[in-house]
N, C-alpha and C positions, 0 to 999 in steps of 0.2 A: 076644304078638307080638314079633318080633325086629327088629333093624336091617335084615334082609333086606326086610321090608315097605317100609321107607322107601326103600331103594336101588332096589328093583324097581318100585315104584308111583309115588312122589311126582313124579319127574321126567317120567314119561310123561303123567301127569295135567296137569302144568304145560304141557308141550309141546302137548297137545291144546287146552287152553284158549287158549294163545297163538295157535294157528292160527285159531280162531274170532274172537278179538279183532282180529287183523290183517285179517280179512275184514269187520270192522265188525259182527259178530254178537254181541250180548250173550248170554252163556251162563254157566253154572255147572256144576260137577261134583258128583255125589253119590258119596262114598267110603264104600262099605259093606264092613265086615269083621267077623269075630268079635270082635276087639278091636283098637284102634288104638294103635300104638306111639307113645310120647311124641315121638320125633323127627319122625314123620309129622305129628302135630298141630302141632308147632312150625313145620315147613316150610310147611304150608298157611296157618298164621296169618301167617307172614312174607311169602308171595307175595300176600296180600290187599292189601297197600299198593300193589301194581302193578296192581290191578284184577281179580285172579283170585279167584273165589269157589269154595271147596270146602266142601261140607256133609258133615260126618262123621256116620256112624251105625253102630251095631252092628246085625248082621243081625236078631236077634230084635226089637229095638226098631223097626227099619224095617218089618218085616213087620206088626207090630201097628199102627203108625201108618198104613201104606198100606191096611190093611183098614178103618180108621176114616175116612179122608179121601177126598174125591172126586177129587183130583188128585195126581199124583206130586210136583208142586211143593209143595203144601201138606204132604204127608207128609214131604218132605225138610226143609222149613222148620221145621215143628213138632217135628221129631225131631232137630234139630241138637244137637251136643255143647255144651250151655250151660255145663256145669261148667268146661270148658277154654276157653271163649270162642271156639271155632272154629265157624264157620258152614259 
């Protein structure tokens, strides 16, 4: 993945989560991609301190997890990017 992923996706995900938070709706985002660029992971980790939760998953891993889990929440939680500490 390239820097384009970070530029095109990270800020819009942040903006959507911010909209929900302002309305008092507890929410999180699931970021699914073939591979996640390092800057994207860092940015999602950075915004977590402000209460924004982004769960990162690669496509193949997410499909496998969603086939095994009963809920999307469980698939996203069980399949988070543990190696990079990003949920």
